[in-house]
A tleap script that builds the chain and sets N, CA, C and O, in Angstrom:
source leaprc.protein.ff14SB
mol = sequence {
  NMET ARG GLN THR PRO GLN ARG GLU GLY ILE
  LEU ARG VAL LEU LEU ASP SER ASP ARG PRO
  LEU THR VAL GLU GLU ILE TRP GLU ARG MET
  PRO ASP ARG ARG SER GLY LEU PRO THR ILE
  TYR ARG ASN LEU GLU ARG PHE VAL GLN GLU
  GLY TRP ALA GLU SER ILE LEU GLY ALA ASP
  GLN VAL MET ARG PHE VAL ARG CYS ASN SER
  ARG HIE HIE HIE HIE HIE LEU GLN CYS GLU
  ARG CYS GLY ARG MET ALA GLU VAL ASP ALA
  CYS GLY LEU ASP ALA SER LEU ALA GLU MET
  GLU ARG ILE SER GLY PHE HIE ILE THR ARG
  HIE GLN LEU MET LEU PHE GLY LEU CYS PRO
  SER CYS ARG ALA GLU LYS ASP CARG
}
set mol.1.N position { 0.842 -1.170 0.000 }
set mol.1.CA position { 0.000 0.000 0.000 }
set mol.1.C position { 0.894 1.241 0.000 }
set mol.1.O position { 1.858 1.337 0.760 }
set mol.2.N position { 0.552 2.170 -0.858 }
set mol.2.CA position { 1.322 3.395 -0.983 }
set mol.2.C position { 1.169 4.271 0.262 }
set mol.2.O position { 0.071 4.419 0.800 }
set mol.3.N position { 2.268 4.837 0.703 }
set mol.3.CA position { 2.262 5.712 1.870 }
set mol.3.C position { 1.841 7.105 1.439 }
set mol.3.O position { 2.449 7.694 0.545 }
set mol.4.N position { 0.793 7.639 2.079 }
set mol.4.CA position { 0.313 8.988 1.779 }
set mol.4.C position { 0.209 9.771 3.084 }
set mol.4.O position { 0.128 9.176 4.159 }
set mol.5.N position { 0.211 11.103 3.000 }
set mol.5.CA position { 0.041 11.903 4.226 }
set mol.5.C position { -1.275 11.600 4.946 }
set mol.5.O position { -1.329 11.599 6.175 }
set mol.6.N position { -2.340 11.343 4.171 }
set mol.6.CA position { -3.627 11.035 4.781 }
set mol.6.C position { -3.558 9.726 5.562 }
set mol.6.O position { -4.027 9.658 6.698 }
set mol.7.N position { -2.980 8.694 4.968 }
set mol.7.CA position { -2.858 7.398 5.648 }
set mol.7.C position { -1.976 7.521 6.885 }
set mol.7.O position { -2.296 6.975 7.941 }
set mol.8.N position { -0.877 8.233 6.753 }
set mol.8.CA position { 0.004 8.446 7.909 }
set mol.8.C position { -0.742 9.169 9.021 }
set mol.8.O position { -0.592 8.826 10.194 }
set mol.9.N position { -1.551 10.172 8.659 }
set mol.9.CA position { -2.314 10.929 9.654 }
set mol.9.C position { -3.326 10.064 10.381 }
set mol.9.O position { -3.463 10.153 11.601 }
set mol.10.N position { -4.033 9.230 9.639 }
set mol.10.CA position { -5.027 8.337 10.248 }
set mol.10.C position { -4.338 7.369 11.204 }
set mol.10.O position { -4.781 7.191 12.338 }
set mol.11.N position { -3.260 6.746 10.749 }
set mol.11.CA position { -2.540 5.796 11.605 }
set mol.11.C position { -1.969 6.491 12.839 }
set mol.11.O position { -1.981 5.918 13.928 }
set mol.12.N position { -1.474 7.708 12.685 }
set mol.12.CA position { -0.919 8.449 13.827 }
set mol.12.C position { -2.017 8.717 14.864 }
set mol.12.O position { -1.793 8.558 16.064 }
set mol.13.N position { -3.190 9.118 14.402 }
set mol.13.CA position { -4.303 9.377 15.325 }
set mol.13.C position { -4.661 8.101 16.078 }
set mol.13.O position { -4.867 8.132 17.291 }
set mol.14.N position { -4.736 6.980 15.365 }
set mol.14.CA position { -5.067 5.707 16.023 }
set mol.14.C position { -3.978 5.308 17.017 }
set mol.14.O position { -4.276 4.838 18.115 }
set mol.15.N position { -2.715 5.498 16.629 }
set mol.15.CA position { -1.607 5.156 17.524 }
set mol.15.C position { -1.602 5.999 18.797 }
set mol.15.O position { -1.249 5.513 19.872 }
set mol.16.N position { -1.994 7.255 18.668 }
set mol.16.CA position { -1.962 8.176 19.804 }
set mol.16.C position { -3.146 8.015 20.750 }
set mol.16.O position { -3.174 8.637 21.812 }
set mol.17.N position { -4.113 7.196 20.384 }
set mol.17.CA position { -5.307 7.037 21.209 }
set mol.17.C position { -5.285 5.701 21.947 }
set mol.17.O position { -4.909 4.678 21.376 }
set mol.18.N position { -5.686 5.714 23.206 }
set mol.18.CA position { -5.797 4.463 23.953 }
set mol.18.C position { -7.247 3.979 23.993 }
set mol.18.O position { -7.588 3.056 24.733 }
set mol.19.N position { -8.095 4.623 23.181 }
set mol.19.CA position { -9.505 4.257 23.087 }
set mol.19.C position { -9.890 4.105 21.626 }
set mol.19.O position { -9.278 4.729 20.759 }
set mol.20.N position { -10.895 3.285 21.338 }
set mol.20.CA position { -11.380 3.204 19.956 }
set mol.20.C position { -12.050 4.523 19.554 }
set mol.20.O position { -12.694 5.175 20.375 }
set mol.21.N position { -11.894 4.901 18.298 }
set mol.21.CA position { -12.392 6.188 17.813 }
set mol.21.C position { -13.351 6.009 16.648 }
set mol.21.O position { -13.186 5.101 15.832 }
set mol.22.N position { -14.360 6.882 16.572 }
set mol.22.CA position { -15.242 6.917 15.418 }
set mol.22.C position { -14.507 7.607 14.268 }
set mol.22.O position { -13.465 8.229 14.471 }
set mol.23.N position { -15.050 7.492 13.082 }
set mol.23.CA position { -14.454 8.159 11.922 }
set mol.23.C position { -14.421 9.676 12.154 }
set mol.23.O position { -13.439 10.339 11.819 }
set mol.24.N position { -15.491 10.211 12.723 }
set mol.24.CA position { -15.556 11.648 12.979 }
set mol.24.C position { -14.491 12.071 13.992 }
set mol.24.O position { -13.871 13.122 13.837 }
set mol.25.N position { -14.276 11.247 15.036 }
set mol.25.CA position { -13.252 11.569 16.026 }
set mol.25.C position { -11.855 11.525 15.399 }
set mol.25.O position { -10.999 12.348 15.723 }
set mol.26.N position { -11.633 10.571 14.510 }
set mol.26.CA position { -10.352 10.499 13.811 }
set mol.26.C position { -10.149 11.762 12.983 }
set mol.26.O position { -9.079 12.369 13.019 }
set mol.27.N position { -11.175 12.154 12.241 }
set mol.27.CA position { -11.087 13.354 11.395 }
set mol.27.C position { -10.791 14.588 12.239 }
set mol.27.O position { -9.958 15.413 11.864 }
set mol.28.N position { -11.484 14.720 13.396 }
set mol.28.CA position { -11.287 15.889 14.260 }
set mol.28.C position { -9.863 15.959 14.815 }
set mol.28.O position { -9.357 17.050 15.076 }
set mol.29.N position { -9.215 14.808 14.997 }
set mol.29.CA position { -7.869 14.779 15.574 }
set mol.29.C position { -6.759 14.857 14.530 }
set mol.29.O position { -5.585 14.969 14.882 }
set mol.30.N position { -7.119 14.798 13.253 }
set mol.30.CA position { -6.094 14.888 12.207 }
set mol.30.C position { -5.581 16.319 12.138 }
set mol.30.O position { -6.369 17.265 12.160 }
set mol.31.N position { -4.260 16.483 12.053 }
set mol.31.CA position { -3.669 17.827 12.129 }
set mol.31.C position { -4.107 18.776 11.023 }
set mol.31.O position { -4.392 19.941 11.303 }
set mol.32.N position { -4.169 18.317 9.774 }
set mol.32.CA position { -4.470 19.261 8.688 }
set mol.32.C position { -5.894 19.134 8.160 }
set mol.32.O position { -6.376 20.035 7.472 }
set mol.33.N position { -6.562 18.052 8.463 }
set mol.33.CA position { -7.954 17.800 8.033 }
set mol.33.C position { -8.141 17.988 6.527 }
set mol.33.O position { -9.182 18.468 6.079 }
set mol.34.N position { -7.136 17.609 5.760 }
set mol.34.CA position { -7.270 17.686 4.302 }
set mol.34.C position { -8.122 16.547 3.774 }
set mol.34.O position { -8.699 16.649 2.691 }
set mol.35.N position { -8.205 15.470 4.527 }
set mol.35.CA position { -8.977 14.312 4.090 }
set mol.35.C position { -10.438 14.504 4.464 }
set mol.35.O position { -10.769 15.010 5.536 }
set mol.36.N position { -11.307 14.080 3.542 }
set mol.36.CA position { -12.723 14.079 3.849 }
set mol.36.C position { -13.096 12.771 4.526 }
set mol.36.O position { -12.301 11.831 4.553 }
set mol.37.N position { -14.295 12.711 5.067 }
set mol.37.CA position { -14.751 11.503 5.750 }
set mol.37.C position { -14.748 10.273 4.824 }
set mol.37.O position { -14.368 9.191 5.272 }
set mol.38.N position { -15.157 10.399 3.549 }
set mol.38.CA position { -15.108 9.220 2.679 }
set mol.38.C position { -13.696 8.638 2.527 }
set mol.38.O position { -13.526 7.420 2.472 }
set mol.39.N position { -12.692 9.509 2.460 }
set mol.39.CA position { -11.305 9.051 2.356 }
set mol.39.C position { -10.900 8.303 3.616 }
set mol.39.O position { -10.234 7.270 3.542 }
set mol.40.N position { -11.296 8.815 4.759 }
set mol.40.CA position { -10.969 8.157 6.019 }
set mol.40.C position { -11.657 6.787 6.082 }
set mol.40.O position { -11.033 5.798 6.466 }
set mol.41.N position { -12.935 6.729 5.707 }
set mol.41.CA position { -13.651 5.450 5.682 }
set mol.41.C position { -12.931 4.436 4.794 }
set mol.41.O position { -12.710 3.297 5.204 }
set mol.42.N position { -12.569 4.845 3.586 }
set mol.42.CA position { -11.903 3.932 2.640 }
set mol.42.C position { -10.577 3.430 3.198 }
set mol.42.O position { -10.272 2.240 3.112 }
set mol.43.N position { -9.791 4.334 3.770 }
set mol.43.CA position { -8.500 3.939 4.324 }
set mol.43.C position { -8.664 3.026 5.533 }
set mol.43.O position { -7.913 2.061 5.678 }
set mol.44.N position { -9.624 3.307 6.397 }
set mol.44.CA position { -9.848 2.441 7.552 }
set mol.44.C position { -10.277 1.040 7.117 }
set mol.44.O position { -9.868 0.040 7.708 }
set mol.45.N position { -11.099 0.986 6.084 }
set mol.45.CA position { -11.511 -0.321 5.557 }
set mol.45.C position { -10.281 -1.108 5.085 }
set mol.45.O position { -10.169 -2.309 5.331 }
set mol.46.N position { -9.382 -0.426 4.417 }
set mol.46.CA position { -8.155 -1.076 3.944 }
set mol.46.C position { -7.253 -1.471 5.109 }
set mol.46.O position { -6.658 -2.549 5.093 }
set mol.47.N position { -7.146 -0.608 6.119 }
set mol.47.CA position { -6.332 -0.924 7.297 }
set mol.47.C position { -6.867 -2.167 8.004 }
set mol.47.O position { -6.090 -3.001 8.469 }
set mol.48.N position { -8.187 -2.293 8.084 }
set mol.48.CA position { -8.793 -3.475 8.704 }
set mol.48.C position { -8.446 -4.712 7.878 }
set mol.48.O position { -8.089 -5.748 8.440 }
set mol.49.N position { -8.546 -4.616 6.562 }
set mol.49.CA position { -8.200 -5.753 5.687 }
set mol.49.C position { -6.739 -6.163 5.869 }
set mol.49.O position { -6.418 -7.352 5.850 }
set mol.50.N position { -5.866 -5.188 6.043 }
set mol.50.CA position { -4.431 -5.456 6.187 }
set mol.50.C position { -4.052 -5.908 7.599 }
set mol.50.O position { -2.936 -6.377 7.822 }
set mol.51.N position { -4.985 -5.766 8.556 }
set mol.51.CA position { -4.705 -6.152 9.935 }
set mol.51.C position { -4.040 -5.063 10.757 }
set mol.51.O position { -3.549 -5.333 11.853 }
set mol.52.N position { -4.014 -3.838 10.250 }
set mol.52.CA position { -3.391 -2.723 10.964 }
set mol.52.C position { -4.347 -2.087 11.953 }
set mol.52.O position { -3.920 -1.416 12.893 }
set mol.53.N position { -5.637 -2.296 11.746 }
set mol.53.CA position { -6.659 -1.730 12.630 }
set mol.53.C position { -7.790 -2.746 12.731 }
set mol.53.O position { -7.891 -3.678 11.933 }
set mol.54.N position { -8.629 -2.539 13.725 }
set mol.54.CA position { -9.787 -3.405 13.882 }
set mol.54.C position { -11.008 -2.527 14.103 }
set mol.54.O position { -10.947 -1.518 14.807 }
set mol.55.N position { -12.120 -2.925 13.491 }
set mol.55.CA position { -13.370 -2.206 13.706 }
set mol.55.C position { -14.098 -2.871 14.864 }
set mol.55.O position { -14.152 -4.097 14.967 }
set mol.56.N position { -14.654 -2.041 15.727 }
set mol.56.CA position { -15.326 -2.531 16.924 }
set mol.56.C position { -16.676 -1.833 17.031 }
set mol.56.O position { -16.759 -0.606 17.065 }
set mol.57.N position { -17.722 -2.637 17.082 }
set mol.57.CA position { -19.069 -2.094 17.231 }
set mol.57.C position { -19.332 -1.878 18.709 }
set mol.57.O position { -19.339 -2.828 19.491 }
set mol.58.N position { -19.549 -0.627 19.089 }
set mol.58.CA position { -19.745 -0.287 20.490 }
set mol.58.C position { -21.132 -0.642 20.987 }
set mol.58.O position { -22.016 -0.987 20.202 }
set mol.59.N position { -21.316 -0.555 22.287 }
set mol.59.CA position { -22.612 -0.831 22.905 }
set mol.59.C position { -23.682 0.125 22.375 }
set mol.59.O position { -24.870 -0.197 22.395 }
set mol.60.N position { -23.260 1.300 21.902 }
set mol.60.CA position { -24.183 2.280 21.333 }
set mol.60.C position { -24.436 2.042 19.839 }
set mol.60.O position { -25.069 2.860 19.171 }
set mol.61.N position { -23.932 0.909 19.323 }
set mol.61.CA position { -24.092 0.516 17.919 }
set mol.61.C position { -23.374 1.458 16.957 }
set mol.61.O position { -23.764 1.570 15.795 }
set mol.62.N position { -22.329 2.133 17.429 }
set mol.62.CA position { -21.499 3.001 16.587 }
set mol.62.C position { -20.174 2.281 16.344 }
set mol.62.O position { -19.562 1.761 17.277 }
set mol.63.N position { -19.741 2.256 15.090 }
set mol.63.CA position { -18.488 1.600 14.727 }
set mol.63.C position { -17.316 2.504 15.099 }
set mol.63.O position { -17.300 3.696 14.792 }
set mol.64.N position { -16.347 1.906 15.763 }
set mol.64.CA position { -15.133 2.610 16.145 }
set mol.64.C position { -13.937 1.793 15.666 }
set mol.64.O position { -14.059 0.611 15.342 }
set mol.65.N position { -12.787 2.446 15.630 }
set mol.65.CA position { -11.586 1.793 15.120 }
set mol.65.C position { -10.457 1.930 16.124 }
set mol.65.O position { -10.322 2.947 16.804 }
set mol.66.N position { -9.649 0.881 16.200 }
set mol.66.CA position { -8.512 0.849 17.102 }
set mol.66.C position { -7.315 0.320 16.321 }
set mol.66.O position { -7.457 -0.572 15.485 }
set mol.67.N position { -6.146 0.867 16.594 }
set mol.67.CA position { -4.906 0.412 15.954 }
set mol.67.C position { -4.474 -0.884 16.603 }
set mol.67.O position { -4.438 -0.986 17.829 }
set mol.68.N position { -4.146 -1.876 15.791 }
set mol.68.CA position { -3.697 -3.166 16.299 }
set mol.68.C position { -2.182 -3.268 16.159 }
set mol.68.O position { -1.617 -2.954 15.111 }
set mol.69.N position { -1.547 -3.706 17.221 }
set mol.69.CA position { -0.104 -3.918 17.186 }
set mol.69.C position { 0.236 -5.303 16.679 }
set mol.69.O position { 1.306 -5.520 16.111 }
set mol.70.N position { -0.666 -6.232 16.883 }
set mol.70.CA position { -0.450 -7.616 16.480 }
set mol.70.C position { -1.037 -7.849 15.096 }
set mol.70.O position { -2.160 -7.424 14.822 }
set mol.71.N position { -0.306 -8.505 14.237 }
set mol.71.CA position { -0.799 -8.791 12.887 }
set mol.71.C position { -1.516 -10.137 12.817 }
set mol.71.O position { -2.036 -10.503 11.763 }
set mol.72.N position { -1.551 -10.881 13.931 }
set mol.72.CA position { -2.260 -12.158 13.927 }
set mol.72.C position { -3.451 -12.078 14.883 }
set mol.72.O position { -3.677 -11.048 15.516 }
set mol.73.N position { -4.197 -13.152 14.981 }
set mol.73.CA position { -5.433 -13.163 15.747 }
set mol.73.C position { -5.195 -12.783 17.208 }
set mol.73.O position { -4.267 -13.276 17.849 }
set mol.74.N position { -6.047 -11.901 17.718 }
set mol.74.CA position { -5.948 -11.437 19.103 }
set mol.74.C position { -7.311 -10.900 19.528 }
set mol.74.O position { -8.256 -10.885 18.739 }
set mol.75.N position { -7.402 -10.464 20.766 }
set mol.75.CA position { -8.644 -9.895 21.284 }
set mol.75.C position { -8.357 -8.574 21.995 }
set mol.75.O position { -7.206 -8.215 22.244 }
set mol.76.N position { -9.438 -7.864 22.313 }
set mol.76.CA position { -9.321 -6.588 23.007 }
set mol.76.C position { -10.150 -6.602 24.281 }
set mol.76.O position { -11.190 -7.256 24.361 }
set mol.77.N position { -9.667 -5.865 25.274 }
set mol.77.CA position { -10.403 -5.625 26.501 }
set mol.77.C position { -10.669 -4.133 26.575 }
set mol.77.O position { -9.800 -3.325 26.247 }
set mol.78.N position { -11.884 -3.761 27.009 }
set mol.78.CA position { -12.213 -2.346 27.098 }
set mol.78.C position { -12.749 -2.028 28.490 }
set mol.78.O position { -13.570 -2.761 29.041 }
set mol.79.N position { -12.265 -0.920 29.044 }
set mol.79.CA position { -12.705 -0.471 30.359 }
set mol.79.C position { -14.120 0.102 30.244 }
set mol.79.O position { -14.395 0.957 29.402 }
set mol.80.N position { -14.995 -0.385 31.099 }
set mol.80.CA position { -16.384 0.081 31.089 }
set mol.80.C position { -16.537 1.494 31.630 }
set mol.80.O position { -17.542 2.155 31.365 }
set mol.81.N position { -15.558 1.958 32.380 }
set mol.81.CA position { -15.660 3.285 32.975 }
set mol.81.C position { -15.048 4.357 32.077 }
set mol.81.O position { -15.715 5.337 31.748 }
set mol.82.N position { -13.785 4.185 31.675 }
set mol.82.CA position { -13.087 5.256 30.946 }
set mol.82.C position { -12.977 4.993 29.439 }
set mol.82.O position { -12.656 5.907 28.680 }
set mol.83.N position { -13.236 3.772 29.002 }
set mol.83.CA position { -13.170 3.455 27.571 }
set mol.83.C position { -11.803 3.042 27.081 }
set mol.83.O position { -11.651 2.685 25.912 }
set mol.84.N position { -10.786 3.081 27.961 }
set mol.84.CA position { -9.432 2.678 27.575 }
set mol.84.C position { -9.470 1.238 27.066 }
set mol.84.O position { -10.246 0.418 27.558 }
set mol.85.N position { -8.628 0.939 26.077 }
set mol.85.CA position { -8.622 -0.379 25.475 }
set mol.85.C position { -7.235 -0.986 25.534 }
set mol.85.O position { -6.231 -0.287 25.398 }
set mol.86.N position { -7.188 -2.304 25.741 }
set mol.86.CA position { -5.920 -3.036 25.746 }
set mol.86.C position { -6.031 -4.195 24.766 }
set mol.86.O position { -7.055 -4.874 24.692 }
set mol.87.N position { -4.965 -4.405 24.023 }
set mol.87.CA position { -4.888 -5.531 23.094 }
set mol.87.C position { -4.259 -6.706 23.835 }
set mol.87.O position { -3.244 -6.552 24.515 }
set mol.88.N position { -4.871 -7.876 23.697 }
set mol.88.CA position { -4.356 -9.074 24.357 }
set mol.88.C position { -3.965 -10.068 23.275 }
set mol.88.O position { -4.790 -10.501 22.471 }
set mol.89.N position { -2.705 -10.412 23.279 }
set mol.89.CA position { -2.169 -11.306 22.256 }
set mol.89.C position { -2.399 -12.764 22.675 }
set mol.89.O position { -1.458 -13.539 22.844 }
set mol.90.N position { -3.678 -13.107 22.835 }
set mol.90.CA position { -4.049 -14.467 23.247 }
set mol.90.C position { -5.488 -14.718 22.829 }
set mol.90.O position { -6.252 -13.782 22.594 }
set mol.91.N position { -5.846 -15.991 22.739 }
set mol.91.CA position { -7.220 -16.344 22.411 }
set mol.91.C position { -7.708 -17.440 23.356 }
set mol.91.O position { -8.558 -17.182 24.208 }
set mol.92.N position { -7.188 -18.651 23.219 }
set mol.92.CA position { -7.571 -19.731 24.110 }
set mol.92.C position { -8.942 -20.313 23.870 }
set mol.92.O position { -9.453 -21.034 24.725 }
set mol.93.N position { -9.557 -20.026 22.736 }
set mol.93.CA position { -10.906 -20.524 22.465 }
set mol.93.C position { -10.947 -21.722 21.523 }
set mol.93.O position { -12.032 -22.168 21.151 }
set mol.94.N position { -9.802 -22.250 21.134 }
set mol.94.CA position { -9.771 -23.296 20.113 }
set mol.94.C position { -10.665 -24.488 20.447 }
set mol.94.O position { -11.428 -24.939 19.593 }
set mol.95.N position { -10.583 -25.001 21.667 }
set mol.95.CA position { -11.390 -26.163 22.033 }
set mol.95.C position { -12.881 -25.837 21.997 }
set mol.95.O position { -13.683 -26.645 21.529 }
set mol.96.N position { -13.252 -24.656 22.491 }
set mol.96.CA position { -14.662 -24.253 22.473 }
set mol.96.C position { -15.168 -24.073 21.051 }
set mol.96.O position { -16.291 -24.467 20.737 }
set mol.97.N position { -14.350 -23.483 20.189 }
set mol.97.CA position { -14.756 -23.288 18.797 }
set mol.97.C position { -14.929 -24.625 18.082 }
set mol.97.O position { -15.867 -24.799 17.305 }
set mol.98.N position { -14.028 -25.566 18.342 }
set mol.98.CA position { -14.151 -26.908 17.736 }
set mol.98.C position { -15.441 -27.581 18.187 }
set mol.98.O position { -16.111 -28.239 17.391 }
set mol.99.N position { -15.787 -27.419 19.444 }
set mol.99.CA position { -17.035 -27.993 19.957 }
set mol.99.C position { -18.249 -27.324 19.323 }
set mol.99.O position { -19.223 -28.000 18.994 }
set mol.100.N position { -18.204 -26.014 19.149 }
set mol.100.CA position { -19.299 -25.298 18.489 }
set mol.100.C position { -19.464 -25.763 17.049 }
set mol.100.O position { -20.586 -25.912 16.566 }
set mol.101.N position { -18.344 -25.994 16.361 }
set mol.101.CA position { -18.410 -26.512 14.990 }
set mol.101.C position { -19.059 -27.887 14.971 }
set mol.101.O position { -19.901 -28.177 14.121 }
set mol.102.N position { -18.660 -28.731 15.916 }
set mol.102.CA position { -19.196 -30.090 15.973 }
set mol.102.C position { -20.702 -30.065 16.210 }
set mol.102.O position { -21.446 -30.788 15.548 }
set mol.103.N position { -21.150 -29.248 17.138 }
set mol.103.CA position { -22.572 -29.182 17.483 }
set mol.103.C position { -23.397 -28.560 16.362 }
set mol.103.O position { -24.481 -29.051 16.046 }
set mol.104.N position { -22.895 -27.484 15.760 }
set mol.104.CA position { -23.678 -26.716 14.781 }
set mol.104.C position { -23.543 -27.201 13.347 }
set mol.104.O position { -24.430 -26.969 12.526 }
set mol.105.N position { -22.431 -27.878 13.037 }
set mol.105.CA position { -22.178 -28.246 11.652 }
set mol.105.C position { -21.540 -27.121 10.855 }
set mol.105.O position { -21.190 -27.311 9.690 }
set mol.106.N position { -21.385 -25.960 11.461 }
set mol.106.CA position { -20.732 -24.821 10.809 }
set mol.106.C position { -19.231 -25.040 10.776 }
set mol.106.O position { -18.670 -25.730 11.627 }
set mol.107.N position { -18.589 -24.443 9.781 }
set mol.107.CA position { -17.136 -24.312 9.793 }
set mol.107.C position { -16.862 -22.858 10.142 }
set mol.107.O position { -17.159 -21.966 9.348 }
set mol.108.N position { -16.301 -22.609 11.313 }
set mol.108.CA position { -16.055 -21.247 11.775 }
set mol.108.C position { -14.777 -20.737 11.113 }
set mol.108.O position { -13.708 -21.333 11.246 }
set mol.109.N position { -14.913 -19.629 10.402 }
set mol.109.CA position { -13.770 -19.060 9.686 }
set mol.109.C position { -13.101 -17.917 10.441 }
set mol.109.O position { -11.928 -17.625 10.210 }
set mol.110.N position { -13.834 -17.273 11.338 }
set mol.110.CA position { -13.265 -16.193 12.124 }
set mol.110.C position { -14.204 -15.912 13.288 }
set mol.110.O position { -15.359 -16.337 13.291 }
set mol.111.N position { -13.689 -15.194 14.268 }
set mol.111.CA position { -14.528 -14.740 15.374 }
set mol.111.C position { -13.943 -13.461 15.944 }
set mol.111.O position { -12.773 -13.140 15.733 }
set mol.112.N position { -14.780 -12.744 16.668 }
set mol.112.CA position { -14.365 -11.504 17.299 }
set mol.112.C position { -14.941 -11.508 18.708 }
set mol.112.O position { -16.141 -11.704 18.901 }
set mol.113.N position { -14.089 -11.294 19.667 }
set mol.113.CA position { -14.498 -11.331 21.060 }
set mol.113.C position { -14.091 -10.030 21.727 }
set mol.113.O position { -12.925 -9.639 21.674 }
set mol.114.N position { -15.044 -9.361 22.353 }
set mol.114.CA position { -14.767 -8.144 23.117 }
set mol.114.C position { -15.006 -8.475 24.574 }
set mol.114.O position { -16.043 -9.034 24.930 }
set mol.115.N position { -14.054 -8.135 25.409 }
set mol.115.CA position { -14.153 -8.356 26.841 }
set mol.115.C position { -14.213 -7.000 27.534 }
set mol.115.O position { -13.495 -6.074 27.156 }
set mol.116.N position { -15.054 -6.883 28.533 }
set mol.116.CA position { -15.241 -5.616 29.227 }
set mol.116.C position { -14.936 -5.782 30.707 }
set mol.116.O position { -15.169 -6.848 31.279 }
set mol.117.N position { -14.424 -4.746 31.318 }
set mol.117.CA position { -14.107 -4.763 32.732 }
set mol.117.C position { -13.618 -3.392 33.148 }
set mol.117.O position { -13.966 -2.387 32.527 }
set mol.118.N position { -12.812 -3.347 34.193 }
set mol.118.CA position { -12.240 -2.097 34.665 }
set mol.118.C position { -10.724 -2.147 34.513 }
set mol.118.O position { -10.085 -3.111 34.937 }
set mol.119.N position { -10.153 -1.114 33.912 }
set mol.119.CA position { -8.708 -1.034 33.740 }
set mol.119.C position { -8.044 -0.823 35.111 }
set mol.119.O position { -8.732 -0.481 36.073 }
set mol.120.N position { -6.733 -1.017 35.215 }
set mol.120.CA position { -6.055 -0.834 36.503 }
set mol.120.C position { -6.283 0.546 37.129 }
set mol.120.O position { -6.463 0.636 38.343 }
set mol.121.N position { -6.280 1.617 36.336 }
set mol.121.CA position { -6.486 2.971 36.877 }
set mol.121.C position { -7.882 3.127 37.466 }
set mol.121.O position { -8.038 3.672 38.559 }
set mol.122.N position { -8.895 2.653 36.750 }
set mol.122.CA position { -10.272 2.774 37.238 }
set mol.122.C position { -10.513 1.865 38.444 }
set mol.122.O position { -11.276 2.211 39.345 }
set mol.123.N position { -9.859 0.701 38.455 }
set mol.123.CA position { -9.978 -0.180 39.618 }
set mol.123.C position { -9.375 0.480 40.844 }
set mol.123.O position { -9.935 0.387 41.936 }
set mol.124.N position { -8.233 1.150 40.676 }
set mol.124.CA position { -7.581 1.832 41.797 }
set mol.124.C position { -8.472 2.970 42.322 }
set mol.124.O position { -8.591 3.156 43.534 }
set mol.125.N position { -9.090 3.723 41.418 }
set mol.125.CA position { -10.001 4.804 41.825 }
set mol.125.C position { -11.198 4.245 42.576 }
set mol.125.O position { -11.628 4.812 43.581 }
set mol.126.N position { -11.736 3.133 42.088 }
set mol.126.CA position { -12.905 2.501 42.707 }
set mol.126.C position { -12.592 2.021 44.114 }
set mol.126.O position { -13.429 2.117 45.013 }
set mol.127.N position { -11.379 1.500 44.303 }
set mol.127.CA position { -10.973 0.947 45.602 }
set mol.127.C position { -10.690 2.033 46.643 }
set mol.127.O position { -10.650 1.753 47.841 }
set mol.128.N position { -10.492 3.273 46.182 }
set mol.128.CA position { -10.191 4.373 47.126 }
set mol.128.C position { -11.404 4.804 47.877 }
set mol.128.O position { -11.327 5.711 48.705 }
savepdb mol mol.pdb
quit
């Protein structure tokens, strides 16, 4: 993929955020805002295909994007209080997925798991 200022700007915004962002939030944080929303959408779609970002449907049914450090299968944890997100380079669902395939007759090609809880900072605040 060709390197462009717009792509670099989008990736920089995602890298600088510890929370998933909507397309509008990404646009608002871009330094020069030369890119329109359609350009950002197209680039994010490509980043997801390449494994550089992941799209996450929030509890409010709004799609947000997060930069992924891992290029292979992984999961994310999100703090229910502050929205901070952590990437976890682990899955551990292989046996459960095989059992689901056996029971359903489906061949599972992919899955996405979001885990929610309290981050260390919010847990410390709660305990005070």
